[in-house]
C-alpha positions as CSV (number, residue, x, y, z in Angstrom):
1,X,29.0,9.4,-10.0
2,X,26.1,10.8,-8.0
3,X,23.4,8.4,-6.8
4,X,20.1,8.8,-8.6
5,X,16.9,9.2,-6.7
6,X,13.2,8.7,-7.4
7,X,10.1,10.4,-5.9
8,X,7.4,8.0,-4.8
9,X,4.4,7.9,-2.4
10,X,3.2,5.4,0.1
11,X,-0.6,5.4,0.9
12,X,-2.7,3.8,3.6
13,X,-6.4,4.4,3.7
14,X,-8.6,4.1,6.8
15,X,-12.4,4.3,6.7
16,X,-12.4,8.1,7.3
17,X,-8.9,9.1,6.5
18,X,-6.2,8.6,3.9
19,X,-2.5,9.0,4.7
20,X,0.0,9.6,1.9
21,X,3.7,9.9,2.6
22,X,5.9,11.4,-0.1
23,X,9.4,10.0,-0.2
24,X,12.6,10.3,-2.2
25,X,14.5,7.0,-2.4
26,X,17.5,5.7,-4.2
27,X,16.8,4.3,-7.7
28,X,16.3,0.6,-7.4
29,X,14.4,0.8,-4.1
30,X,11.8,-1.9,-3.4
31,X,8.2,-1.8,-2.2
32,X,9.3,-3.1,1.1
33,X,12.0,-0.4,1.5
34,X,9.4,2.3,0.6
35,X,7.0,1.0,3.3
36,X,9.8,0.9,5.8
37,X,10.9,4.4,5.0
38,X,7.3,5.7,5.3
39,X,7.1,4.7,9.0
40,X,3.4,3.8,8.4
41,X,3.9,0.4,10.1
42,X,5.0,2.3,13.2
43,X,2.2,4.9,13.0
44,X,-0.5,2.2,12.5
45,X,0.3,-0.9,14.6
46,X,-3.0,-2.5,13.4
47,X,-1.4,-3.2,10.0
48,X,-0.5,-6.9,10.0
49,X,3.2,-6.8,9.2
50,X,3.4,-10.5,8.5
51,X,0.6,-10.6,5.9
52,X,1.0,-7.3,4.1
53,X,-1.2,-6.9,1.0
54,X,0.3,-4.2,-1.2
55,X,0.0,-2.8,-4.7
56,X,1.2,0.0,-6.9
57,X,-1.6,2.1,-8.3
58,X,-4.2,-0.6,-7.6
59,X,-2.3,-3.5,-9.0
60,X,-1.1,-6.1,-6.6
61,X,2.6,-6.5,-6.3
62,X,5.3,-8.2,-4.1
63,X,7.4,-6.6,-1.5
64,X,10.6,-7.1,-3.5
65,X,9.2,-5.4,-6.7
66,X,11.3,-2.5,-7.8
67,X,9.8,1.0,-7.9
68,X,9.8,3.6,-10.6
69,X,9.7,7.3,-10.3
70,X,6.1,8.5,-9.6
71,X,4.9,5.2,-8.2
72,X,2.3,5.1,-5.4
73,X,2.7,2.1,-3.1
74,X,-0.7,1.2,-1.5
75,X,-1.0,-0.8,1.7
76,X,-4.3,-2.6,1.7
77,X,-6.5,-3.4,4.7
78,X,-8.1,-6.9,4.9
79,X,-11.7,-7.1,3.9
80,X,-14.1,-7.8,6.7
81,X,-16.8,-9.0,4.3
82,X,-16.6,-10.8,1.0
83,X,-18.0,-8.2,-1.6
84,X,-19.6,-11.0,-3.7
85,X,-21.4,-12.5,-0.7
86,X,-22.5,-9.0,0.5
87,X,-24.1,-8.3,-3.0
88,X,-25.7,-11.8,-2.9
89,X,-27.2,-11.0,0.5
90,X,-28.5,-7.6,-0.6
91,X,-30.1,-9.2,-3.7
92,X,-31.9,-11.8,-1.5
93,X,-33.5,-9.0,0.6
94,X,-35.0,-7.3,-2.4
């Protein structure tokens, strides 16, 4: 029996650029396997490999979660400022 494959994407966004890598992986592939196959960790050494924050279509997930055909894995950058605190500071200025 032939192995089944799924088409997925892995995305990483920088302030002025978004990188999306399209992949075909064996059915049953995990988020971690998709990230590894994308080679984004090699292309962008600033990504903290030990504290990866990832999601699928904007919903946080774990590295060992299984992917479905059409999923888009997103690698998130850490926030430099707390959005709630930034809003609070802007409100105080007005």
